[in-house]
N, C-alpha and C positions, 0 to 999 in steps of 0.2 A: 850196472850204472854207467859203464863206459859205453855200452851198446846204446842205451837210452840217450846218453849225451850226443853220440855221433848221429843218431837218428834225428834228434831235434835240431842239431846243428845243420844238417843237410836240408831239413824242412824250412828253417828260417832263412837260409841263404837262397834257396830257390823260390820261396814264397808261393808255393802252389801245393801245399799239404792239406790233407783232410784228416780230422781226428773224429773217430766214432766212439760213442760210449752210451751207456744207459742214461736216459734223461733224468737229470735231477739238478737242482740249483747248486748243490754241493759239488757235484762232479764238474760242472761248468766253471765254478769259482776256483776250484783246485787246479783245473788245467790252466786258467789265466794266471794263477800264482806261479805255477811251474814256468810258464813262458816268460813272465816278468823276472823271475829269479835267474833263469838261464841267460837272458839278454844282458843282465847286470854283470853276471859273472864271465860271460863269453865275449861281451862287447859287441854283439850282433843285435841289430834292431828288428824287432817284430813290427810289421806294418798292420797295426790293428784297425786302421781306417779302411783298408781293403778287405778286411776279414768279416765273415758272415756267421751268424748263428741260426741254425735250422732245428726246429723241434718236430720230430715225427710223432704224430698222434698226441700232440701237446696243444694246449690252448694258446691261440695266437697272441692274446693279451699278455700271458705269461712270458712267452718268448720275446715279445717286443719290449716288455719291461726289463727283462734281464739283459737283453742286447743294449738298451740305453745305458745300464749301469756299467757294463764292461766296455762300452764304446764300440760295439760291433754293429753291423747292419742285420736286422731281422729279415730273413728270407723264408720262402716256402718251396717245397718240391713241386715241379722239377726246377732246378736252378742251373745257371750257366757257369761252366768251369773254363778257365783259360780264355777269358774274353778277348784279351789283347792279342793273343796268339791266334785265336779264331779270326779276328779281323784281318791280321796280316796274311794268314794262309789263304783266306777267301778273296780279299781284294787286292793283295800285292802279288804274292806267289802264285795265285790262281790266274793272274792275268799276264804273266810273263810271256807266254807263248801265243798270245791273242793274234799277233800279226801273222805268224806262220800258220796258226790254226785256221785262219780265215781263207787260206789259199791251198793248203795241203792236208792230206790225211796223215796224221802223225803215226809213225811206226809204233808198234806195241812196246818195243824196248825203250824207246824215248819216253812214252807215257808212264811206263813203270818207274823210270829213273826220276821223273818229275814228281810223281806221287810219293816216291820214297824220300825225296827232299822235303816235301811238305810234311809227310808223316813224321820224320825225325825232328823237324823243327817244332812241330805242334807238341810233341811229347818231351821236347827238351833234350833230345839225344844229339850226339856229335860223334866224330871219329874216335875220340878218346873216352867218351862216356856214353853208355847206353842207358836209357831210361825205360821202365816197364810201361808199355801201352796199356791203358785201362779198358779200351774198347777196340775192337777190330776196325781197322781203317776203313774197310768197305761199309761198315755200319755207320761210322762217323760221317761218311760222304752222303748218306742217304737223307731224305726229306725229314724235317723235324716231326712231321705228322706220322712218320713211320719209325719214330724212335732214334733218328740220327741227329747230327748237328747241322744239317743243311749246308754243308761245305760244297758239295757238288764235285763230281770227278772231272779230271782233265779231259778224259775221252768224251764225256757227255758234252763238255764245252766245245770240243773239236767238232763233234757231229752237229751241234746246234748252229754253230757259226757257218759251217758249210751249207747246211739245209737253208740258212737265211738267204743264200744267193738265189734259191728258187723263187722266194717271195719277192725279192728285188727285181729279178728278171721279169716276173709277171706284172709288177706294179710300175716299174720304170721303163716301160717298153719303148718310150720316146727318147731315152737318154742316149747320149753320144757313145757311152761305153758298150751299150747293147748293140748299136749299129756297127761298132767295130767288131764285136764277137760274131754277129751275123755275117759280116763281109768276109771274115776269115773262115768260118765253119759252115756257111750256108744259112739261109734264112727260112726256117720252118716254124719259127715262133714256138718251139718246144724244148723243154729242158729234159723230158724224159727220154728222148731219142739219143742215146749215147753214141750211136754209130756216126752221127754227124760230127763228132769231135775226134781229133787225131789221137792215136794211142799214146799214152804217157803224158798227154797234155793235162794241165791243171783242171780244165773244165771236164775233161773225161773223168777224172777222179771225183769231181764234185757230183756228177751224175751217177757214178757208181755208188757213192755214199748215200745219195737220195734214194736210189733203188733198194739199197740195203736196209734203210729204215723202213721201207714198205715190207720187206721180207720179215722184219721183226714186228710187224703189225704196229708201226709207229708212223703211219702215213701222216705227215704234217698237214696234208690238204684237208683233213677233217677239221682242223682248227683255224685254217686260213679262210677268212670271209671276203667275199667279193664286194666291192663298193660300186654302185651304179655311177657311171660317168656319162658318156654320150650314148650308151646303149649298144655300141657295136660289138662288145665282147661278152655280152650277157644274153642268155636265152631263158625265157620264162615259159 
């Protein structure tokens, strides 16, 4: 009983628990009674408004009716877990390095540290308390269509932003910043020629990253479409 009490206590405090059981009305109602009794005796509040009821291989009308009685939301598989943490990890922690990622290829060690911070936050871990991850972080980063959570990796973000400079270089060829780049490194209107850029220069690294994408068979030119302007840069 003490172990059960501690387990429920932790679940209520963290508000991110999942209870599994055989589907029956009696089981669901008994679980609700246990949680109600526990919060009365322990003084901890269960957030029923954010709780969901999912019936596997059960009639949707039965699940919806029971969810209405107990004050839960009726959901279906697949469902989203840690919605708030997912938003923070993707939109906040995932954009912390955007400024530097747009100019430099981040070292692998830095990327691993940033991913470690996001992973620990997502699963609720900290220095003093480690939580068990339910899914490998590499899988969580993957597309939703491939079974992931669609968070996206920091390394992919870094590569995408750097590759974006190629598109901007081709599209904004009359911009002042391109004139400055060409005046410093020579004007041959090509981003593929890495020899035109000085060793160690930011643009040298950008070209190297662009060429690496092609080595991985991820040539962005396949999805970059040209738009007809004055006709000088297009050949039919």
